[in-house]
N, C-alpha and C positions, 0 to 999 in steps of 0.2 A: 592334583593341584596343591602346591605347597605354599603359595602365597595367599595369606589371609585377605590382603588388599584386593587381589584378583576375585576372590570369593564374594567379597562385598560389592565389587563392580558388577559381577554377574547378577547378584540379588537386585541391584538397582536397575539393570537392564530388564530383568523379569518383571519388576514392579511396574516400570513404564509401559511395558507390553500388556500387562494384565489390566491396567487402568486405561488402555487405549491412547495413551499419549503418543506412543508409536504403534504403527500397524504391523510392523514386521522387523525382524533383526536386520534385514537388508536395508530398510529405511534408516534405522539407527546408524548402520555403518556408513551409509552414503552422506548422512547429515554431518558426521565428524570426519568426512574425507578419509575413510579407512576401507580397506578391502573386505567385502562381505565374507569371503572365504577365511581370511585371517581372523575376523571376529568369531566366526563359527568355531575355529580351533580354540579360542579363548573360552567360549561357552561350553565346549566339551571338555575343558580341563587339560588340553594338550599343550598349552603355553600360558604364560603370565602376561597380564596387560601391560603394555609399554606406558611409561610416564606421559609421553605426548598424547597418547590416546586418552588417558585419564584427564588430562588437562582440557582437551577438546570436549569430552563428554560432560565434565563439570560445567563448562562454559555454556555448551549448547542446551543441556537439559536441566540446568539449575540443580544438579546433584550436590549434595552437601559434603564438602571435602572432609569435614570433621567425622562424618560417618565413614567415609571411604578409608581414612587413614587411622582414625582412633576408635571407631566403632560406636561413637556417641552421637546423640541427636537424631533427627529425622533424616530419611534417605534423601529427600528432596527439600531444598531450601525454598521457603515461601516468603516473599516480600511484597509490598504494596504494588510493585511494578509487574508482578506475575499475575495477580488477581485484581481486576478492576472492581471498584465498589459498585454495588447494584441497589436498586430500589424495588421492593416488592409490594404487592397489594395484600388485602386482608386474607386471601387464600394462599399466601406465600408464593405467588407466581411472579416471576420477574417482569418488570415494566421496562419499556424502552425509554431511556432518559433522553430528553431533547435539550441540546446545548445551543442556544441562540447566539447571534453575534455578540451581544452585550456580555454574555458570560464566558466567551471564548478567551478573553484577555487573561482571566484568572484561572482558567481550567487547568493548565499544567501545574499551578502552584497549589492546587486544592484536591489532587488525586486521592489523598488519604483522608480528607475531611468529609465524613458522612453528612454533616449538616449542610454542606455546600450542595451535595447531590439531592438531599431531601427537599430543598428549596426550588430545584429545577422542575419544569413541567415534565410529565411522563404520560405515556399512552401505550396502548397495545394494538396489535394488528392481528387479524384472524388467521393469516396464513401460517401453516404449521412450522415452516422454517424459522419463524420468529419465536417459536416456543423452545428452540434448541440453542444453547449457547447464550452469550451476552451481546446485546446490541445497543448501539447509540444512534442518535439522529443529530447531525450537525448542519447549521446554516452554511451556505456557500456565499463567500464575500469576493468582491472584485470581479475582474474579467479575464483572469489568467486561464480559466478552463473553457472559455467560449471557443467554439460554438456547442460543446458538449454540456457544459453546465453554466448557468447564468446566476448573477447576483440575485438573491432571493430564493433560489432553489434550495431544497433540503435533500440531504443524502442519508440513507439509513445503512449502517455498517455493522459488520460482525467483528468481534475482537479476535486478534491474532496473538497468541501467547508468544512471549519473547523466545522461548526455546524452539518455536516453530519458524522464526523468521528466516533462517538460512535456507529452508526447503519449501516453505508454504507460500512465500511471496511470489506472485506470478508477474513476470516482466510485462510491462505496458498496460497493466490494469490500473484502475484508479483506487487510491487509498487515502485515508485521512492519517496524516502523520502529526503526532502530538510532541512537541518539545516543551521546554520550561516556559518559553515565551510566545509560542505560535501554535496555531491549529491550521495545518496545511492540507489542502485538497489537491493532490497531484497524481500523475502517472508515475509509475515507479519501475526502475530497473534494479534487480536485486544483485548487489555486490557484497552482501554480508559475509558470505563464506570466504571469498578471496581477499577482500579489502576492508571488511567490517564497516561498510557504508552503504547508503542507497543513493542512486542518482534520480533526481526529481525532474519531471518534465511537465510543461504546461501545453495545453492544446492550442492556445494562442501563440502563434509564432513570434509575436513581439517579445516574448519573455524567454530568456536563455535558460537552458538546463543548469542545474547545479548539484553539488554533492552535499549530503548530510551524514555526519558520522553516526554510527550505530550507538555510541555511548551518549549521544545527545537526544536520542529518541526515548520518550517515556512511554508512549503507547502507539500502537499500530492497528488501524481498523480497515477492513476490506469493504469497499462500497458495493452494496448489492442492489440498492433501489434508489431512484430519483423521484422526488416529489416536486413538481414544477407548478408555480401559482399561475402561470400563463402559458397558453398554447396558441400560436398563430393560426388563424383560420386558413383553409386551403386557398381561398380567394386572395388573402394577403400575401401568401407565399407566391401564388402565380403572378400577381401584380408586380411584386418585387423582382421576380425573375424576368418578366417582360421589360421592366424598366432597364435592368442591367443589359439585356439583349439590345435594346434600342440604343443605349449608350455606346455599346460595342459597334453597332452598325454605323452610327455617326462617326466614330473615330476611324473606322475603316474607310468610310466614304471620304473623309478628309485626307487620309493617307493616299487613297487612289487618285484624288485630285492633284495632290502634290507630285505623285509619280508621273501623271499625265503631263503636267506643266514642265517637269524636268525632261521628259521625252520630247516635247515640242521644242524646248530650248536647244537641246542637243541636235535635232534635225536642222534647225535654223543655222547653227554653227557649222554643221557639215556642209550645207548648201553654199554658205559664204565662203568656205574654204575652196570649194570646187570652182567658184566663179573667179577666183584670183589667178 
């Protein structure tokens, strides 16, 4: 291995693997759209890393280009967008920050303001999965996600690192997408790798899907849990279903009557033509 840049690239790969940012070299290769066997040759010192592979790795894993090309600075660039601010309790355990509707308008503008998050309500849940990673709770607004989510519901979400967006976002699952001016709860189709964007869908068919550019996304949260303030009783559901069935029966009865009248009219016309 003659290229010092390649040597630093391998160091960054090994660091990401040792810190569990990537689970395997194969995952690393697929994330940057590169052949795993070709990456393996680079790691073994059989070839130098191409510039295009460097560019994709720097973008996908927040590798510090100054470290790669100059050998200075940290291996991984850290910015406010990479690590969300958290709130901890007296035991230094992370709390789930609750972002109500009233706070969502300013959420995207205050991602680096610790005082903003300190003023928001926080809570904890006993399930072990909430002890790992960073979690947020957001209010659901509007009717765009009905019948899955209703206005007043709350969703608890786990943070997705920007370096993981290309491979960790699962198509047709529900995410909270944070931009500078919006907090959106939508189903997502992942087009980060090919088009650097996400396609957002609503469960309410009244709303059309639309595209949001990756560069406009500040945070992405995977929805894991829904908290609903109201659950219809079984009798309420049955009554609503019976009402819909009765309406359908009435409509079918009207249509059957119209068809019968049409048949009678046709028979009369046929008889009149035969008597002429």
